[in-house]
C-alpha positions, 0 to 999 in steps of 0.5 A: 112695463108698469110705472109705479108710484114712489109713495104707494107701489099699488098705484101704477100706470102704463107708460102713456098714463105716466107721461100724461099724468106727470105725477101719481095721484098720491103725490109720488113720482112714477118710476119703472117697476124695474130698471131695464138692462143693456148687457152688451154695451159694445153692440151700441158702438156704431150707432148715431145719437138717434139710433142710440136714443131708440135703443135706450128709450125702447127699453122703457117704453116697450108698448110704444109703437116701434115705428112711431118711436123711431119717427118721434126721435128722428123728428126731435133730434133734427137740424134744430141741433147745431151740431150733427153729433147732437151732444159732442164730447170736447176734450180740454186738458185731462177732462172731457166736456159733454156739451148738451147745449146745442139745441134750440134754447142753448141748454141741456133741457133741449135734450129731453124736451125736444122729444117730449111733445112727440112722446106726449102726443103718442101717449094721448093716442095710446091711452085714448085721452080726449081732453086738451092737455094743460102742461104746468111747468116751474122753471129755474131758468132753462126748462121753461124756455125749452118747454115753451119752444118745443110745445109752441103751437102743438095742437091739443096742448097748452103750456103755462110756465111759472118762473121766479121773477128775480131768480133767472138770468136776464137772457133766460127771462127774455127767452121766455117773455118773448116766446111766440105761440098762441098756446104758450103762457108765461107767468113770473111769480113773486117768490123763488123756484121752490115756491114755483115748483111747490105751487105746481105740485100743489095744483097737480095734487088738488083733486077739486081743482083737477075735477074743475078742469076736467069738467071743462075738458082739460087734463093737467100734465107737466114738462118738469123732470118729475115727468118720466117722459122728461127723465128717460131721454136724458139717459141717452147722452150718458151712453153716448159720451161713454161710447164716444170715448170707447170709439176714440180709444180714450178708454178700453172696453168695460173701463169705468169712467166718472161723471160730474153733474151740476144739478139742482133738482137731481134729474140730470144725475138721476139719469146717470144713475139709471144709465149705471143701473142699466149696465153703463160702466160708471165708477163715481157720480159726482154731484155738484151743487152751488152755494145752495148745497142741500144735496151736498149735505145730504150725500155727506150726512144722510140728512136732507134739510131745506130749512135754510135761506135760498141764495141767488147765484150766477148758476140760477138753474141750481138755485133749488132747495127741494130736489124733486128727483131725489125721491126717485133715487131714494126709492131705488136705493131703499129697494122700493120702500114706498112707506119710507119714501112717503114718511120722508116726504111728509116729514119734508113737507111738515118739518122741512127735513128728513133723515135716511139711514143705512142706504148705500150711497157709495157710488155718489160723492157730493161737493159744492162751489162758491161764487169765487170758486166758479169765477176761478174755474171759468178763468182757469179753464179759459186761460189754460185751454181756451175753453169757455164754460157757463157758471153751471159747468164751472160748478162741476169743474170746481167740484171735480177739483175737490174730488180729485184733491180728496181721492187722487182718483185718475179715472177718466172723467166727463164734465156734464156741460149744461148751458151755453156761456152766452146765456150767462154773459156777465158772469162769464165775462167778468170771470175772464177779465172783460169789463162789463160795467155800464154795458148791456147784456148784448154788448157783453155777449158780443165781446165774449164771443170775440174774446172766446173766438165763438160764434154767437147763436142768432137766436140769442142776438135776435132777443134784443129786438124781440117783442115782449109777449108775456106780462103775467105776474102773480104771488105764489099763493095765486098760481091756481087763480092764474091758471083759471084766468089763462084758461078762462074758467070761473072758480065756482068751487 
């Protein structure tokens, strides 16, 4: 299978090249030439998570050595996940919550970033790439730690993570700044996530900079969901949750279900769209945003307009105004119109907006949630069902309530739960009536665990005494210089 650029279909790559390069040389994102199909969903019914992951990923990475792919998946989804199901489906009231936070860093990013290092190493072998890989990653909170954790001490790879200094939770920040590993580097930037993300993209599209690095035997790559190797593994858990509902008799064969996905960069919900295109019986995909509601506006109007102030919220992983993966979605919806995508992305860059007419978005609904609504949802679900949600999951719950009120749709629905409530202890605690005034993060977390009758992960408790290992900071304009400094390269351009 070829992977083609969203901005020029003549630019294509093998699966290995697509994973190593991260993005196309024209700035576009790699997409499969065609989305593969799974014709008999029922044949997957008795597979565990690893077996299912192989079936799905093998459809996309057809030239990947079969034994190596199985081995990569087995190593990725091992005891580092605290639940043997990997992604358990929990029922609370009339909703099911797909818990994707039982990995090493307690966020859904672990689901893909646990396997990406293995995919990348096999891609290096497959393509014969001899240069050392330098992974550049922008994070709004969770991707950074998950990438650092999974790439730490992987031979032949360095990873540099940029995060907004004031745009992540205290626990997320401590997770990154205390990361161990000689090949890991963390940099806070004086800006927001969009600054970090656009800075990484700019670096990866700077041909002179790339040439400078390659002359020193370095090759740039990415661990963000702009990398197709990050996106494909995320498709698996949508199949897994559907199959669990079928197995438990909650739905009938071929019965359609809804997914509500909290998303900022559009990668997680795009993976659900891919699952639907592969044949998974999905009725509606409900895109849930926080007060940075650029995606809600786009889904409802067809106009994408980033010309607004970024709002820092209690769901920082969604504090995003430029949703990179929307580019892939538009490419598929337009029937692969690369000229339309190129023009739209150029318009976004120059004018801060673009408009798309005549594209069928019937499968999608979009809603956003305010801080007050997030608080209300956390409180409501805890009080009624004794189930604790983090703020991102609460965004999804609140969005679903609006969808249900508007449509009266009684289709079985899965809320995608993207992070542990312990990563956002202050917001969750305040929402359920715990007094957090003058208390530190760890005292708050302990009280939250006690009230929610939940075991606090040791890796979170241990953060309190872990030594800060990274103290790098730069302005958004100086990200290239920071990369050169970390790699100990002089800029002689």
